[in-house]
Each structure stands twice: as structure tokens, then as C-alpha cells.
C-alpha positions as CSV (number, residue, x, y, z in Angstrom):
1,X,114.7,22.8,114.4
2,X,115.1,23.7,118.1
3,X,114.7,27.1,119.8
4,X,116.2,27.6,123.3
5,X,116.4,23.9,123.9
6,X,112.8,23.1,123.1
7,X,111.4,21.9,119.8
8,X,109.2,24.4,117.9
9,X,105.5,23.6,117.7
10,X,104.3,23.1,114.1
11,X,100.6,24.0,114.2
12,X,98.2,21.8,112.3
13,X,96.2,23.1,109.4
14,X,93.1,23.2,111.7
15,X,95.0,25.3,114.2
16,X,96.1,27.7,111.5
17,X,92.5,28.0,110.1
18,X,91.2,28.6,113.6
19,X,93.7,31.4,114.3
20,X,93.0,33.0,110.9
21,X,89.3,33.0,111.7
22,X,89.9,34.9,115.0
23,X,87.6,38.0,115.0
24,X,89.5,41.3,115.0
25,X,87.6,42.2,118.2
26,X,89.5,39.4,119.9
27,X,93.0,40.6,118.8
28,X,95.1,42.2,121.5
29,X,95.4,46.0,121.3
30,X,92.5,46.4,118.8
31,X,89.9,48.7,120.5
32,X,86.4,49.2,119.4
33,X,87.2,52.4,117.4
34,X,89.8,50.5,115.4
35,X,87.3,47.6,114.9
36,X,84.8,50.0,113.4
37,X,87.4,51.2,110.9
38,X,88.5,47.7,110.0
39,X,84.9,46.7,109.4
40,X,84.4,49.6,107.0
41,X,87.3,48.1,105.0
42,X,85.5,44.7,105.1
43,X,88.1,43.3,107.5
44,X,86.6,41.0,110.0
45,X,89.2,38.4,110.9
46,X,92.9,38.0,111.5
47,X,93.1,36.3,108.1
48,X,91.4,39.3,106.5
49,X,94.1,41.5,108.0
50,X,96.9,39.2,107.0
51,X,95.9,39.1,103.4
52,X,94.8,42.7,103.0
53,X,97.0,44.6,100.6
54,X,96.6,48.3,100.2
55,X,95.7,49.5,96.7
56,X,98.5,52.0,96.8
57,X,101.7,52.6,98.8
58,X,104.8,54.7,98.8
59,X,108.0,52.9,97.8
60,X,110.5,54.2,100.4
61,X,113.3,51.9,99.4
62,X,114.9,54.3,96.9
63,X,116.8,56.7,99.2
64,X,118.6,59.6,97.6
65,X,120.1,62.8,98.8
66,X,118.0,65.9,98.1
67,X,120.6,67.3,95.7
68,X,120.4,64.2,93.6
69,X,116.6,64.6,93.3
70,X,117.0,68.2,92.2
71,X,119.5,67.2,89.5
72,X,117.1,64.5,88.2
73,X,114.2,67.0,88.0
74,X,116.3,69.3,85.9
75,X,117.2,66.5,83.5
76,X,113.6,65.6,83.1
77,X,112.7,69.3,82.3
78,X,115.4,69.5,79.6
79,X,114.5,66.2,78.0
80,X,110.8,67.1,77.9
81,X,111.5,70.2,75.9
82,X,113.5,68.5,73.2
């Protein structure tokens, strides 16, 4: 596969391992206060960040109008009483 006329570089597994082992302190834009927070979460390398999954998150993919949400809440209240 080519990109802008030049072949893409496929990194070796050793290169990938080295990049994943990069300390968070060496990552561009990560200041010392952010490093402290990451360390509290036991995140020390780029690989740790890449494979860190939050224990909870909000699913924002289900977009509905406010009026639709109100109607759904009313249906739940009626079904709970019966």
C-alpha cells in the first residue's frame, strides 16, 4: 500500500515493543501533573495507556429527542405499577 507516492513503513515487532514501552513522561504534551495522575492509575508506559479501559463509561451513541425520553419515562412508570 502506498501513501503520497511512498511506501508505508511497517514497523518490526521490536519497534512496536519499544514504542509501547515508552514512558508516559516522554510522550508529547504529557506534563508532570498529568504523569502523577497517570501513575496513580498505575499507568507508566504508552502501552499501559493504549490498553487501559475505563471501568465505566457513558454510551452516547443512542441519541434521542428530549420529548422521546419523556414518553419513555412515562411508559416505564405505568408498566411498573401494573
